N, C-alpha and C positions, 0 to 999 in steps of 0.2 A: 651664035658661039657663046655669048654672054649667058643666055638662058641655059645653055647646056652645062656651062660652068656652075651656075647657081643650083641647077638640079643635082649635079654630081656632089656639090658640097653638102646640100641638104641630105642626100642619101647617105653620105658618110656620117654625118652628125647622128641620123637616125640609127645607123648600124652601130656606131661606138656608144650611143647613148642608151641602147636597149638593156645592156647589163645593169646600168645604174637605175633605169626605170623599173626593172624587175625587182631589184633589191629594195627600192623604195616601196613598191607595192607589197613585197614580202614583209617589210618592217611594219607597215600599216596593219597588215592582216594579222601578223603574229602578236603585236603588242596592243595597239589601240582597239582593233576589231575584237580580239578575244576578251579583253577587259570590259568592253562595252557590253558584250553579250552576257558576261558573268554578272555584271552589275545589274542589268536588267532582270536576269533570272533570280537573283537574290531578292530583289524588290517583289517579284511575283510570288516567290516562296513565302515571304512574309505575309503577303496578302492572302494567300490560300490558308496559311495557318489561322489568320483572323476569321476568315470566312467559314472554315470548317470546325473551328474551336477545337483543334487537335494539333499536336506537334506536326509540323510540315517543313519542307525545304527542298533542296535540290541534291541529287545524287550525281556524282561524276563516275562514269564507267565507260570502258571500251566496248564496242560492239564486237560480238564474236565473229571472227573470220577464220577460215580454215588455215590460212597462212600465218595466223597469229598477229597480223598487222591491222587489226580493226580500228576504225576511227573512234575518237572519244566523244561522248555525248553528255549532255545534261538532262537528267530526268526529274520531273516534279513528283515528289513522294509525300505521303501522308500516313500518320500513324492509324492503324485500324486493326484492333484486337479481334473484332468480331469476324472479319474475313480471313485474317492470317492465322488466327488461333495461337498467336505469340505475344507475350507481354511486351516485347520490344519490336513487334511486327510492324513493317511499313509496306506499303504497296505504291504502285504508280497511280497518280491522280487520273481519274477517268476523263477522257475527252481532251487531254493535253498530250501532245506528241513530244518525244524526246527532241532536244535541240542539238545539232551537230556542230562541234567546235571546229574552227579552221584547221585544215589538214597540216598546216605548218607548225602547229603548236600542240603542246599536251599540258595537263595540269596534274600535279602530284602533291601528296601531303608528306611524302618521304618517311611515313611511320609504318614499319613492318610489324606484323603479328608474329605468332610462333609458327614457323613452317612445319608441315607434316614431315615426320622422319624420312618418309620415302623420297622427299624432295632434296635431301642432302646429297651432294655430288661427291662421290668417291671418298666419303667420310672425312672430308677436309673442312667441313663447316661452311662451305661456300653455297649460298642459296641458288636454287635453280633460277635462271634469269627470267623466264616466263612467269613463274610464280611471283617473283619480286616485282615485276612491272605491273602485273595484275593487281597485287595487294596495295601498292602505292598510288594506282590511279583509279581505284574503286573506293570512294569514300563519300561521306554526306555532310552537308551543313544544315543545320536545323534551327527553327524558330518556335517559340511558344505562341499560344493564341494572343498574347499581349504584344507580340512583335520583338521579343528580347531573344537574342542568340542564346541557345542552350547546348550543353554537352550531354548527350543521352545516348544510351546504347541503341544501335540500329541493326535490324535484321530484315533485310528487304526479301519479300516473297511475292509470288504472283497474286492477283486480286482474288483468286478463288481459293487460296490457302491450300492448294494441292501440292503433294510432294510425290504423287505416283503417276505423274504424266497425263493426267486427265485435264489439266487446266487448259483453257482456250486463250489464256492471256497472251497477247502478241508482243509484250514488252519484257517483262521478267518471267522466267519459267525455268523448269528443270533442265538439266544438262542434255538429256535425251531430246527434249522438245526443241532445244536451241540448236544442238549439233545435227541430229539425225533427222528430225522432222522439219527443222528450219521454220517453225511456226512462231518463234520469238527472237528478239534481238539480243537479250542480255541474260547471263546466268543469275539465278536468285541465290541468296546467301545460304546455301546449304553445302558448299564445297570448299572446306578449309584448305584442302591440299592444292587447290587452284587459286587461292587467294580471296575467296568469297565466303565470308563468315560474319558473325556478329562482331561488331566493334563500336567504340564510341565515335559520336560525330566530331567534327573538327571546327576549329575557329581560325585556321590559317591554311595556306596552300602556297605553292610555287608554280609559276608558269615557265615552261622550258621550250626551247627551239627544237623541234623534231629533227631538223637537219643536223645540227650539232650533236644531239643525243645519239643519233644513229651512227655518227662518225667516230665518236669516242669509244675506245675499247671498253667492252661490257664490264670488265673486272675492275676498271678504275673510273667508271662514270661518276660515282658519288664524289670521290676525292678530287677528280679533275674538272668536274663541271657542276653537278647538281647542288653540292653543298654551299657553293658560292652565289647561287641564285637569290634574288630578293625574296624575302618572305612577305607575303601579303596577308595582313590580318583583317579580320571582319570586326567592325565596331559592334559591341554587344548590344547597344541601345538603338542604333539606327540601321544596322544590317548592311552599312556601306563598307566598301574596301578602304583600308587605311594604307595609303602610299606615302613613302618618304618624300 
């Protein structure tokens, strides 16, 4: 009888404790885990810049998914005029695969470019939600060969420099190769109307909770949630994250 009571009590504790345990793991995954991954990626980006003797760093971008809910990744990029044929052209670093961030978080810079006129909804100056999310979750952080954080225009393209769907690059590629042929993961920066265009690299970002973001009304996400998030800056000399 005593053993049965003990087992019943343990079972109750387990059942009632599961939500708290899940919340704890979610908190660890969303905060500590994401920051640790980003910190390691920043260090690697600086090392790549020193090794290649070119501007290099990491690119945050959502993987294309047909339902629009693609996971966010960090991709190592390096400046390469010879292959991209662009003065500000960057490509993915060969031999290094994109790193997937935890599903429970996202990273934004909250800086919008100029939307294509076709993206204005009903003429009321309200930006199309898909364009807005894509534009603020696709951005880069760059370092110079000396290891210093730099602000430099970035236009990411596939490693073959192709814009006519001939590229075999499986990371960045044309819209056709990504959506229809499904031979690549990410749009290259040739689609301004979809939020992918040349833009300056960044020195800060915000980490947001995906669960909260999806629950907040899309028309008030900025005022009710995003603008109050902690801004994480990058130390311009050490490349480390500056936290309060």
